[in-house]
C-alpha positions in Angstrom: 26.3 -26.1 16.3 25.0 -25.2 13.5 22.6 -22.0 14.5 26.6 -21.3 15.3 28.1 -21.9 12.2 25.4 -20.0 10.5 26.1 -16.9 12.3 29.8 -17.2 11.7 29.1 -17.1 7.9 26.4 -14.4 8.0 28.8 -12.4 10.3 31.7 -13.1 8.0 28.9 -12.3 4.2 27.7 -9.2 6.1 31.5 -7.9 6.6 32.6 -9.1 2.8 29.6 -7.2 1.3 30.4 -3.5 3.4 34.1 -4.0 2.3 32.6 -4.0 -1.3 30.1 -1.1 -0.8 33.1 0.9 1.0 35.0 -0.2 -2.6 32.3 0.8 -4.4 31.0 4.0 -2.6 35.1 5.0 -3.4 34.3 5.4 -7.2 30.7 6.2 -6.9 29.3 8.7 -9.6 27.3 11.6 -8.6 23.9 10.9 -7.3 21.3 9.7 -10.6 17.6 10.4 -9.8 16.5 10.1 -14.2 16.2 6.7 -14.0 13.9 4.8 -10.9 13.3 1.5 -10.3 9.9 0.7 -8.2 10.4 -3.0 -6.4 6.7 -4.1 -6.5 5.5 -7.9 -5.3 3.2 -8.7 -8.1 1.8 -6.5 -10.7 -0.4 -8.7 -12.4 -1.8 -8.7 -8.9 -4.9 -6.6 -7.8 -5.2 -4.5 -4.5 -4.6 -0.8 -3.6 -0.9 -0.6 -3.1 -0.8 -2.2 -6.8 -3.2 -0.1 -8.0 -1.6 3.3 -6.5 2.0 2.0 -7.2 1.3 2.0 -10.9 0.1 5.8 -10.8 3.1 6.5 -9.1 5.2 4.6 -11.7 3.2 6.9 -14.4 3.2 9.7 -13.1 7.2 9.5 -12.5 7.9 8.0 -16.3 6.5 11.6 -17.8 10.2 12.7 -17.0 12.9 9.5 -15.6 12.9 6.2 -17.1 10.6 4.0 -14.9 10.8 0.6 -14.4 8.3 -2.1 -12.3 10.2 -5.0 -11.3 7.7 -7.6 -10.4 9.7 -10.3 -7.9 6.9 -12.6 -8.7 4.9 -13.0 -11.6 1.8 -15.3 -11.1 -0.8 -14.1 -14.2 -0.5 -14.4 -17.5 -1.8 -10.2 -18.1 -2.3 -7.5 -15.5 -5.2 -6.3 -13.6 -4.7 -2.7 -14.0 -3.3 -1.4 -17.0 0.5 -0.4 -16.8 1.2 3.5 -17.8 2.7 4.7 -21.2 6.0 4.9 -20.5 6.3 2.2 -18.0 8.7 -0.9 -18.6 7.6 -4.2 -16.3 10.1 -6.9 -15.3 9.7 -9.9 -13.3 12.5 -12.0 -10.9 10.8 -15.2 -10.5 8.8 -15.8 -13.3 5.8 -18.6 -12.3 4.1 -18.7 -15.9 5.1 -21.4 -18.6 8.6 -23.3 -18.3 11.0 -22.6 -15.5 14.8 -23.6 -15.4 16.2 -26.5 -13.3 17.3 -24.4 -10.7 14.1 -22.4 -10.5 12.3 -25.6 -9.8 14.7 -27.1 -7.4 15.0 -23.7 -5.6 11.9 -23.0 -5.0 10.9 -26.4 -3.2 12.8 -23.8 -0.6 11.2 -21.1 1.8 12.6 -17.7 1.3 15.3 -17.3 3.8 15.7 -13.5 3.6 12.0 -12.5 3.9 11.1 -13.2 7.9 8.2 -15.6 8.7 6.5 -12.2 10.1 5.6 -10.8 6.7 2.1 -11.8 4.9 4.1 -12.5 1.9 6.3 -15.2 3.1 4.6 -18.1 2.4 4.8 -16.7 -1.4 8.3 -16.6 -2.0 11.3 -19.0 -2.0 14.6 -19.6 -1.7 14.6 -18.7 -5.7 13.1 -15.5 -4.7 15.9 -15.1 -2.5 18.2 -15.6 -5.1 16.7 -13.7 -8.1 16.1 -10.4 -5.3 19.3 -10.3 -3.9 21.1 -11.0 -7.9 19.2 -8.3 -9.3 19.6 -5.5 -5.9 23.3 -6.0 -6.4 23.6 -5.4 -10.4 21.9 -2.0 -10.0 24.4 0.9 -11.3 23.0 4.0 -9.7 19.6 5.4 -10.1 16.9 5.4 -7.8 15.0 1.9 -6.0 12.3 2.2 -4.2 10.6 -0.3 -2.4 6.8 -0.7 -1.8 6.7 -3.7 1.2 9.1 -4.2 4.4 10.2 -7.2 3.4 11.7 -6.0 0.0 12.7 -2.8 1.7 14.9 -4.5 4.4 16.8 -6.6 1.1 17.1 -3.2 -0.7 18.7 -1.4 2.9 20.5 -4.3 3.1 22.1 -5.0 -0.4 21.5 -2.2 -2.5 24.9 -0.8 -3.8 25.8 2.5 -2.5 26.2 4.3 -6.0 22.2 3.2 -5.4 19.4 6.0 -4.2 17.3 3.7 -1.8 13.8 4.7 -0.7 11.6 2.5 1.4 7.7 3.3 1.0 5.0 2.5 3.6 1.6 1.3 2.0 0.3 -0.1 5.6 1.5 1.3 9.3 3.9 0.4 11.3 2.1 -0.4 14.2 0.5 -3.7 11.8 3.8 -5.3 11.9 5.4 -7.9 14.8 7.5 -6.8 16.9 10.2 -9.2 14.5 9.3 -7.1 12.2 9.7 -3.7 14.3 13.1 -4.4 15.0 14.4 -4.9 11.5 13.1 -2.0 10.6 14.7 -0.7 13.4 17.9 -2.0 12.8 17.8 -2.2 8.7 15.7 1.5 7.6 18.4 4.0 8.8 20.8 2.3 5.6 17.8 3.9 3.3 18.4 7.3 1.5 14.9 7.9 2.2 11.7 6.3 3.6 7.9 7.5 2.9 4.5 7.3 4.5 1.6 8.0 4.1 0.5 9.5 6.8 1.8 12.0 9.3 0.8 10.0 12.0 2.9 6.6 10.9 5.6 9.8 9.8 6.1 10.2 13.9 6.4 6.8 14.9 8.6 5.8 12.5 10.6 9.0 13.7 9.9 7.7 16.9 11.8 4.1 15.9 14.5 5.3 13.9 15.7 7.9 16.5 15.8 10.4 13.9 14.4 14.2 13.3 15.7 13.7 10.0 12.5 15.4 8.7 14.0 15.9 4.9 14.2 12.1 4.3 11.9 10.6 6.3 8.8 12.1 5.0 4.5 11.7 4.7 3.6 11.9 0.9 0.3 10.6 0.5 -1.4 8.4 -2.4 -2.7 10.6 -5.3 -6.2 9.3 -7.1 -6.2 7.7 -9.8 -7.9 8.5 -12.9 -11.5 6.7 -12.7 -14.0 6.4 -14.9 -17.9 7.5 -14.4 -19.3 10.5 -13.6 -19.9 12.6 -10.2 -22.6 10.8 -8.3 -25.8 12.7 -7.6 -26.2 10.7 -4.3 -30.2 9.4 -5.0 -29.5 5.8 -5.4 -30.5 3.8 -2.6 -27.0 2.4 -3.0 -24.5 2.2 0.4 -21.5 0.8 -1.1 -18.0 -0.7 0.8 -14.5 -1.5 -0.9 -11.8 -4.0 0.2 -9.7 -7.2 0.2 -12.3 -9.6 2.5 -9.9 -9.9 5.7 -9.8 -9.3 9.3 -8.4 -5.6 8.9 -11.7 -4.5 6.7 -14.3 -5.4 9.4 -16.7 -6.7 7.0 -17.8 -9.0 9.9 -18.8 -5.5 12.4 -20.1 -4.0 8.8 -22.6 -6.9 8.5 -23.9 -6.2 12.0 -23.9 -2.7 11.2 -26.6 -3.2 8.3 -28.9 -5.4 10.4 -30.0 -1.6 12.0 -29.5 0.3 8.6 -31.6 -2.3 7.2 -34.3 -2.3 9.7 -34.5 1.3 9.5 -34.3 1.9 6.1 -35.3 -1.7 4.1 -35.5 0.3 0.4 -31.7 1.0 0.8 -29.5 -2.2 -0.3 -25.3 -2.7 0.6 -22.9 -3.6 -2.2 -19.4 -4.8 -0.9 -16.6 -4.6 -3.6 -13.6 -6.8 -3.1 -12.6 -10.4 -3.4 -10.8 -13.0 -0.6 -9.9 -16.2 -0.3 -12.9 -18.9 -1.0 -13.1 -19.7 2.9 -13.0 -16.2 3.9 -15.8 -15.0 1.1 -18.3 -18.5 2.0 -18.0 -16.6 5.8 -18.6 -14.0 5.3 -22.0 -14.6 2.8 -22.9 -17.4 5.6 -22.2 -14.1 7.7 -25.0 -12.1 5.7 -27.5 -15.2 5.7 -27.2 -15.9 9.2 -28.3 -12.1 10.0 -31.2 -12.3 7.5 -29.7 -9.9 4.8 -29.7 -11.7 1.6 -31.1 -9.4 -1.0 -30.2 -6.6 1.2 -26.4 -7.0 1.0 -24.2 -7.8 -2.1 -20.9 -9.4 -2.2 -19.9 -8.0 -5.7 -16.5 -9.2 -6.5 -13.7 -7.4 -7.9 -14.5 -4.6 -10.3 -12.3 -2.9 -13.1 -14.6 -0.1 -13.1 -14.7 0.7 -9.7 -15.2 4.7 -10.4 -18.4 3.2 -12.8 -19.6 1.7 -9.7 -18.7 4.4 -7.2 -21.0 6.7 -9.2 -24.3 4.4 -8.7 -23.6 4.8 -4.9 -24.6 7.8 -2.4 -22.8 6.9 0.8 -19.1 4.6 1.2 -19.0 3.3 4.3 -15.0 2.4 5.7 -15.6 -0.5 8.6 -11.8 -1.2 8.6 -9.5 -2.2 11.9 -7.7 -0.1 10.3 -6.3 1.4 7.5 -2.7 3.1 6.0 -3.9 5.5 4.4 -7.7 4.2 2.7 -7.2 5.2 -0.6 -11.0 3.9 -1.2 -12.0 7.0 0.9 -10.3 9.7 -1.9 -12.1 7.5 -5.0 -15.3 7.8 -3.4 -15.4 11.5 -2.5 -13.8 12.1 -6.0 -16.8 10.7 -7.2 -18.8 13.4 -4.6 -20.0 10.4 -2.3 -19.9 11.5 1.4 -17.6 8.9 3.4 -19.2 7.1 7.0 -15.9 5.7 8.2 -15.0 4.3 11.7 -12.0 6.8 13.2 -9.5 3.7 12.7 -5.5 4.4 12.5 -4.2 6.3 10.9 -5.7 6.9 7.2 -9.1 8.3 7.6 -8.5 10.7 9.8 -6.0 12.7 7.7 -8.3 12.8 4.5 -11.7 12.9 6.6 -13.3 15.8 8.2 -15.8 15.0 10.5 -19.1 17.1 9.7 -17.6 18.8 6.5 -16.3 15.9 3.8 -17.9 12.6 5.3 -18.6 11.0 9.1 -15.9 9.9 11.3 -17.1 7.3 14.0 -15.3 7.8 17.1 -17.0 4.3 19.1 -15.8 1.2 17.7 -19.1 -0.8 18.1 -21.3 -1.6 15.5 -24.7 0.1 16.1 -22.5 3.5 15.9 -21.7 3.2 12.5 -24.9 1.6 12.0 -25.9 4.9 13.4 -24.1 7.3 11.5 -25.1 5.4 8.2 -28.7 6.0 9.1 -28.3 9.8 9.7 -26.9 10.5 6.0 -29.7 8.4 4.9 -31.9 10.2 6.7 -30.4 13.7 5.6 -30.5 14.7 1.8 -29.0 18.0 2.7 -26.6 17.0 4.9 -25.3 14.2 2.2 -25.6 16.9 -0.5 -23.2 19.3 1.2 -20.8 16.4 2.4 -20.3 14.9 -1.2 -19.9 18.8 -2.4 -16.9 19.2 0.2 -15.7 15.9 -0.7 -15.1 16.8 -4.5 -12.7 19.7 -3.4 -10.4 17.4 -0.7 -10.3 15.0 -3.2 -8.7 17.4 -5.5 -6.0 18.1 -3.2 -5.4 14.7 -3.8 -4.5 15.0 -7.7 -2.3 12.7 -9.5 0.1 16.7 -9.9 -0.6 18.2 -6.8 1.3 14.4 -4.9 3.3 13.7 -7.8 5.6 17.0 -7.1 6.0 16.1 -3.6 7.6 13.3 -5.1 9.5 15.4 -7.6 10.6 17.3 -4.7 11.7 14.7 -2.8 14.1 13.1 -6.2 15.2 16.5 -6.7 16.9 17.0 -2.8 18.3 13.4 -2.6 20.0 14.1 -6.6 22.0 17.1 -5.4 23.0 15.8 -1.8 26.5 14.3 -2.7 26.4 13.1 1.4 23.9 10.5 1.1 26.0 7.4 0.7 26.4 5.4 3.1 22.8 6.5 5.0 20.9 9.7 5.8 18.4 8.6 8.4 20.2 6.8 11.1 23.4 4.7 12.0 24.1 2.0 9.2 23.4 -1.0 11.4 23.6 -4.3 9.7 
C-alpha cells in the first residue's frame, strides 16, 4: 500500500512539473549560450573528470560567463587550480557550520540518486533538495551535467528555457542495467549528449534509438597544460597513473612486472594515484608477495604529473576499461610511448598500434609484459613511437577540442525548435 501511495504522489508531482514547464516554455526567450553552468560532483576533489572539466571550463570562460556548480564540498581548498574567469559555487557545503535543516536532512540517504550510481553513498536527502532547487531556479543559459546521477536529474528538473547537455566520462557499458534503463528513459529529454569516444556514441545511439547525430556527438577531452619538458626516453622508468581501484587493473600490472623485472632488473615501475587505505594496503601486500619491493613504487597523488611523465620512458595502461584515457594523452604530450591493453573504449581511439604506442589485444598480464619489454629492448622503436606520440597529442590541444564545443553551443543556440527535447521522445 505504501508503495502504491508513493507511486501516486510521484505521478502527481511529475504531472504538475510538466504543466509548469509547459507554461514556462510558452514564455521562454530565445536560447542563450552566453552563460554556462557545469554540474560537477566535487570541484575540490582530485581525479580525471575534475581535471578535464576544469580544463573545459577555462576554455569556455574565454568568451562566456562560466560557473562550476559543485554539488558537494568536502575540502577547504581545490586540489587542482581553478582556471581564470571561472566561478565555483557549492550546493551541499560540508565545510564549517551547517543549518539545522542541513544537519537533519543529511542524516537520510538520497532518494534521487540511484543506488546503482557510485556516488549514492556520498549524497543525502539534503543534497537532493539543494540540487533540485538549483535546477528549478535557473533562468536560461546552458547547464552541462558531468555524471549520470546529475544528468538524470537535469533531464527531469531543468526548466524548458535552459539548454541541457549531458557529458559521459566513462562508458555506457560500465553502468548497471538499472542505470541504463533510467538513461534510456530520460536522456531523450536532453538537448545534447556528449561522449568521449565514437564507440560509446554509437552505443548510446542504439540505446536511445536516435540518429540525431547533430545532438549526440563525440567530443574528446583536451590535453591540459602540464609542467615539465618532453621526455628524452632514456630513464629506466615506466609509469602508470590512476586511482587504486579494480578498473585500473593494477593487480594485472603487478603480475606483468614480475616478468619485466626478471628480464630487466634495472628498470622500475612508478604508480601514481590514490585510493582508499584498504585498497592501497592490498596493493602494497600484492607487491611484497610478488617479491617486487624496490621494483614497484606507489607514489601517491602528484599535482605536477607532467614533471613525473617527463622522467619516464614508457607509460603503461593495465585498465579493464577506460572511458577515454586522459592519462594516455598526457603521456603522449611528453613524448612518452604508451603500452596499453586494448580495453573498451578509449585506448584504441587514441593509440595507433605500432605508430605512437602498442595496443595489447590479449588481456593476459604476460602479454602486457611482452609489450613493455619490447620497448625497453628496442630503443629505436621507443624513440620513433615517442615522436609520433607528440604529434598525436597535438590533435587534442585545448584550442582544437574547444572549437568543437563552440560549434555545438552555436548549433544549440541558434535553433529555436529545441524545446522540449531533441534526442528523442520525452519520457518521465
